C-alpha positions as CSV (number, residue, x, y, z in Angstrom):
1,M,131.9,175.7,125.9
2,L,129.2,174.6,128.1
3,M,127.8,172.4,125.2
4,L,131.1,170.8,124.6
5,T,131.2,169.6,128.3
6,R,127.7,168.3,128.3
7,W,127.9,166.3,125.0
8,P,130.1,163.5,126.4
9,G,127.7,163.1,129.4
10,F,124.6,163.0,127.0
11,I,126.4,160.3,125.1
12,F,127.2,158.2,128.1
13,I,123.6,158.6,129.4
14,M,122.3,157.4,126.0
15,I,124.5,154.3,125.9
16,T,123.7,153.5,129.4
17,R,119.9,153.8,128.7
18,E,120.0,151.7,125.6
19,S,122.2,149.1,127.3
20,L,119.6,148.7,129.9
21,Y,116.8,148.6,127.4
22,Y,118.7,145.7,125.4
23,I,119.4,143.8,128.8
24,N,115.7,143.9,129.8
25,L,114.6,143.0,126.3
26,R,117.1,140.1,126.1
27,Q,115.8,138.9,129.5
28,A,112.2,139.0,128.5
29,Y,113.0,137.1,125.3
30,L,115.0,134.4,127.1
31,L,112.2,133.9,129.7
32,S,109.4,133.8,127.0
33,P,107.6,130.5,126.6
34,L,108.4,130.3,122.9
35,Y,112.1,130.4,123.5
36,A,112.0,128.5,126.8
37,S,110.3,125.6,125.0
38,R,113.2,125.1,122.4
39,M,115.7,122.3,123.3
40,S,118.6,124.5,122.1
41,S,117.8,127.0,125.0
42,R,118.8,124.2,127.4
43,T,121.6,122.9,125.4
44,V,125.3,123.8,125.8
45,L,128.0,122.9,123.3
46,F,131.4,122.4,124.9
47,T,134.4,122.4,122.5
48,S,138.1,121.5,123.0
49,V,137.1,118.6,125.3
50,P,140.0,116.5,126.6
51,E,139.9,112.8,125.6
52,E,139.5,111.7,129.2
53,Y,136.1,113.5,129.1
54,L,134.8,111.9,126.0
55,N,132.6,109.5,128.1
56,E,129.2,109.8,129.5
57,A,130.3,108.8,133.1
58,K,132.5,111.9,133.5
59,W,129.7,114.2,132.6
60,H,127.1,112.6,134.8
61,T,129.7,112.9,137.7
62,M,130.2,116.6,136.8
63,F,126.5,117.6,136.5
64,G,124.8,114.8,138.4
65,N,121.0,114.8,138.0
66,K,120.9,118.2,136.3
67,L,121.9,116.4,133.0
68,K,119.1,115.3,130.9
69,N,120.6,114.2,127.5
70,L,124.3,113.9,126.3
71,W,125.6,113.7,122.8
72,I,129.4,113.3,122.0
73,A,130.1,114.5,118.6
74,T,131.7,112.0,116.1
75,D,134.0,112.2,113.3
76,F,131.6,112.1,110.4
77,K,134.2,113.1,107.7
78,E,133.8,109.7,105.9
79,L,130.1,109.8,106.2
80,A,129.9,113.4,104.8
81,E,131.9,112.3,101.8
82,K,129.8,109.4,101.3
83,V,126.5,111.4,101.5
84,E,127.9,114.1,99.1
85,E,128.8,111.5,96.7
86,R,125.4,109.9,96.9
87,D,123.6,113.1,96.4
88,K,125.8,114.1,93.4
89,I,125.1,110.7,91.8
90,A,121.2,111.1,92.6
91,M,121.2,114.6,91.0
92,K,123.1,113.1,87.9
93,L,120.5,110.4,87.6
94,E,117.7,112.7,88.0
95,G,119.1,115.1,85.3
96,A,119.7,112.2,82.8
97,E,116.2,110.8,83.5
98,T,114.7,114.2,82.8
99,K,116.7,114.7,79.7
100,L,115.6,111.3,78.4
101,I,112.0,111.7,79.0
102,K,112.0,115.3,77.5
103,L,113.8,113.7,74.3
104,A,111.6,110.9,74.0
105,N,108.5,112.9,74.5
106,G,109.6,115.4,71.9
107,T,110.2,112.6,69.4
108,R,106.8,111.2,70.2
109,L,105.0,114.6,69.8
110,K,106.7,115.2,66.4
111,A,105.6,111.7,65.2
112,I,102.1,112.6,66.3
113,K,102.1,115.8,64.4
114,K,103.0,113.9,61.3
115,G,99.7,112.0,61.7
116,A,101.0,108.7,63.0
117,H,99.4,106.9,66.0
118,D,101.2,106.5,69.2
119,D,101.5,102.6,68.9
120,E,102.5,102.9,65.1
121,A,104.8,105.9,64.9
122,H,107.3,104.9,67.4
123,G,109.2,102.7,65.1
124,E,109.5,105.2,62.4
125,A,110.4,108.1,64.7
126,S,113.4,106.2,66.2
127,G,114.4,103.6,63.8
128,V,114.2,101.1,66.6
129,D,112.0,98.0,66.3
130,H,110.1,96.3,69.0
131,A,113.0,93.9,69.9
132,L,114.7,96.7,71.7
133,D,111.9,96.6,74.3
134,D,113.4,93.1,75.3
135,E,116.9,94.3,75.1
136,M,116.5,97.4,77.4
137,D,115.9,97.0,81.0
138,G,112.3,98.0,82.0
139,E,113.6,100.4,84.7
140,S,116.4,101.9,82.4
141,G,114.1,103.5,79.8
142,S,112.6,100.8,77.8
143,V,109.5,103.1,77.2
144,A,111.9,105.8,75.9
145,A,113.6,103.2,73.7
146,R,110.3,103.1,71.6
147,W,111.0,106.6,70.4
148,I,114.7,107.1,70.6
149,K,117.9,105.1,69.5
150,P,120.2,103.6,72.3
151,K,122.9,106.0,71.3
152,Q,120.8,109.1,72.0
153,R,120.5,108.1,75.7
154,P,122.4,110.5,78.2
155,T,125.9,109.4,78.6
156,H,129.1,110.8,80.3
157,R,132.7,110.0,80.9
158,L,134.0,108.7,84.1
159,K,137.2,110.9,83.6
160,P,137.3,114.1,81.5
161,I,138.1,113.6,78.0
162,I,140.1,110.3,78.5
163,G,137.5,108.4,80.6
164,K,135.3,105.5,79.5
165,K,132.0,106.8,78.1
166,V,129.0,105.0,79.9
167,D,125.2,105.3,80.0
168,T,124.5,107.8,82.7
169,I,121.2,106.2,83.8
170,N,122.5,102.7,84.2
171,W,125.7,103.9,85.7
172,S,124.2,106.1,88.2
173,R,121.7,103.3,89.3
174,S,124.5,100.8,89.7
175,E,126.5,103.4,91.9
176,L,123.4,104.1,94.0
177,Q,123.1,100.5,94.7
178,R,126.6,100.3,95.9
179,I,126.8,103.6,97.9
180,I,123.4,103.6,99.7
181,P,124.1,100.5,101.7
182,E,127.6,102.0,102.7
183,V,125.9,105.2,103.9
184,D,123.3,103.3,105.9
185,A,126.0,101.2,107.6
186,L,127.9,104.3,108.5
187,Q,124.8,106.1,109.8
188,A,124.1,103.1,112.0
189,K,127.6,103.1,113.3
190,H,127.3,106.8,114.4
191,R,123.9,106.2,116.0
192,A,125.3,103.3,118.0
193,S,128.2,105.6,119.2
194,E,130.6,103.2,117.6
195,A,132.3,106.0,115.5
196,K,135.4,107.9,116.6
197,Y,134.7,110.7,119.0
198,V,135.9,114.3,118.4
199,S,136.5,117.0,121.1
200,S,133.0,118.4,121.2
201,V,129.9,117.6,123.4
202,F,126.3,118.7,123.4
203,V,124.8,118.7,126.9
204,E,121.0,119.1,127.4
205,F,119.8,120.2,130.9
206,Y,116.4,120.2,132.5
207,T,116.1,123.9,133.0
208,Q,117.4,127.1,131.5
209,S,119.0,128.1,134.7
210,E,121.0,124.9,134.8
211,A,122.1,125.3,131.3
212,Q,123.2,128.9,132.0
213,A,125.0,127.9,135.1
214,A,126.9,125.3,133.1
215,Y,127.6,127.7,130.2
216,Q,129.2,130.2,132.6
217,M,131.1,127.9,134.9
218,V,134.7,127.2,134.5
219,A,134.5,123.6,133.3
220,H,138.2,122.6,133.4
221,H,141.0,123.6,135.4
222,Q,143.5,123.9,132.5
223,P,143.1,127.0,130.2
224,L,141.7,126.7,126.8
225,H,140.2,123.5,127.6
226,M,136.4,122.8,127.2
227,T,136.1,126.3,125.9
228,P,134.7,128.2,124.1
229,R,131.2,127.1,125.0
230,F,128.0,127.9,123.2
231,I,124.3,128.0,124.2
232,S,121.0,128.1,122.2
233,L,122.7,127.2,118.9
234,N,120.6,126.4,116.0
235,P,121.9,123.5,113.8
236,S,122.3,125.9,110.9
237,Q,124.7,128.2,112.9
238,I,127.0,125.4,113.5
239,I,130.2,124.8,111.4
240,W,130.1,120.9,111.9
241,S,133.5,120.4,110.4
242,N,135.1,122.6,113.2
243,L,133.7,120.3,116.1
244,R,137.0,118.4,115.9
245,I,139.3,121.3,116.5
246,K,141.5,120.8,119.6
247,W,142.6,123.8,121.8
248,W,146.1,123.9,120.5
249,E,145.0,123.6,116.9
250,R,142.6,126.7,117.5
251,V,145.6,128.6,118.9
252,V,147.7,127.8,115.8
253,R,144.8,128.6,113.4
254,N,144.1,132.0,115.0
255,F,147.8,133.0,114.8
256,A,148.0,131.9,111.2
257,T,144.8,133.8,110.4
258,L,146.0,136.9,112.0
259,C,149.2,136.8,110.0
260,F,147.2,136.3,106.9
261,V,145.1,139.2,107.6
262,L,148.2,141.5,108.4
263,A,149.8,140.3,105.2
264,L,146.6,140.9,103.1
265,I,146.3,144.5,104.5
266,L,150.0,145.0,103.6
267,F,150.0,143.5,100.1
268,W,146.5,144.7,99.3
269,S,148.1,148.2,98.7
270,I,149.7,147.0,95.7
271,P,146.7,146.5,93.4
272,V,145.1,149.5,95.0
273,G,148.1,151.6,94.1
274,F,148.1,150.2,90.7
275,V,144.6,151.4,90.3
276,G,145.5,154.8,91.5
277,I,148.3,155.0,89.0
278,L,145.8,154.1,86.1
279,S,143.7,157.1,87.2
280,N,146.5,159.6,86.9
281,I,148.4,158.6,83.7
282,Q,149.5,162.2,83.2
283,A,151.4,162.4,86.3
284,L,152.9,159.0,85.8
285,T,154.1,159.9,82.3
286,D,155.7,163.1,83.6
287,R,157.8,161.1,86.1
288,V,158.5,158.1,83.9
289,H,159.4,159.4,80.5
290,F,159.5,156.1,78.7
291,L,155.9,155.6,79.2
292,R,154.8,158.7,77.3
293,F,153.8,156.6,74.5
294,I,150.7,155.9,76.4
295,L,149.6,159.5,75.8
296,D,149.6,158.5,72.0
297,I,146.5,156.3,72.5
298,P,143.3,157.7,70.9
299,P,141.5,160.0,73.5
300,A,138.4,157.9,73.6
301,I,140.4,154.9,74.8
302,L,142.6,156.8,77.1
303,G,139.5,158.2,78.6
304,V,138.2,154.8,79.2
305,V,141.6,153.6,80.7
306,T,142.0,156.6,83.1
307,G,138.3,157.0,83.9
308,L,136.1,153.8,83.7
309,L,138.8,151.1,84.2
310,P,140.1,152.3,87.6
311,S,136.6,152.4,88.9
312,I,135.7,148.9,87.7
313,L,139.0,147.5,89.1
314,M,138.5,149.3,92.4
315,A,134.9,147.9,92.6
316,V,136.2,144.4,91.9
317,L,138.8,144.7,94.5
318,M,136.5,145.9,97.2
319,A,134.0,143.1,96.4
320,L,136.7,140.4,96.6
321,L,138.1,141.6,100.0
322,P,134.9,140.7,102.1
323,I,134.7,137.4,100.2
324,V,138.3,136.4,101.0
325,L,138.1,137.4,104.7
326,R,134.7,135.6,105.0
327,C,136.2,132.3,103.5
328,K,139.2,132.7,106.0
329,L,136.8,133.3,108.9
330,F,135.6,129.7,108.8
331,W,138.9,128.3,109.0
332,P,140.2,129.1,112.6
333,H,137.0,129.2,114.6
334,S,135.0,126.7,116.4
335,P,131.3,126.5,115.8
336,N,130.3,130.2,115.4
337,P,126.8,131.4,116.3
338,F,127.1,134.4,113.9
339,F,128.6,133.2,110.7
340,G,127.2,129.7,110.4
341,R,126.6,127.8,107.2
342,P,123.6,125.6,106.4
343,T,123.8,122.4,108.3
344,D,125.2,119.4,106.3
345,N,122.6,116.8,105.2
346,L,123.5,113.6,106.6
347,Q,120.2,112.0,106.3
């Protein structure tokens, strides 16, 4: 009895001790030169910022000479799409050129093995005469044209199955010539602060104490405005697409996510119950007589169905659940310091 009364006290003492240790350790880390020298330690991210605060004058009035730098986030959706398209085309071009080089070099090596000289064998190896060198552009594989036919060059369709078939290298280079200036123009527009602002602001302060004070202060008189706030964020921890979310949109998304999780918990019992039924076929056939034909299955197959198959299905279900919840996690939240994705490459 005495042990039962002392056990909760021991637990409380250990929790208090570990909490104090954690606080001291965290304080020492925050004050360390390595951490204090980082810009992120003095930078606060404000989200759900009202439109009237999306200008530098308001922030300079609010924080005065404590404010060092200010960055108002912009709507980069179009820029991100262009960059993604540019990178996709560049990777396609790289893959096509690599394929062309390997194909031409393979043909050249085969010709050399037959005893032909490099300058004499290319016509026989590819069936292409020297006139193709003038026909093909020098930057589009004229050297490779010495060894392979034009129809052997990498191609793809602009649309699956029904699309026009085009030369991958020439098409990729023409598309890059078109899209790279567009990306440069959009980047210049964002650097000049001429793009549309979204409801998030990064504020850098001169000292850590000023940043911590701004992080903990009530920044707006209306609830859910200019909150949540984040400090010491690494760019890889920020969900950049969620910077635009407004306060009311966050409330709606949180409610929708909660409903989704509750429905998932409710309906997830259906496949789990089905797996449980598979593992107990004998009891099922005793209750549902028209399913007794299942018992006529060969014992080896029945053993797999009742033993191995439920285990595999349960493992698949348990593996899918965290993936579904994690995908849903990014939808309702503002930039999250614990479940961030790699930062988008907008360079």
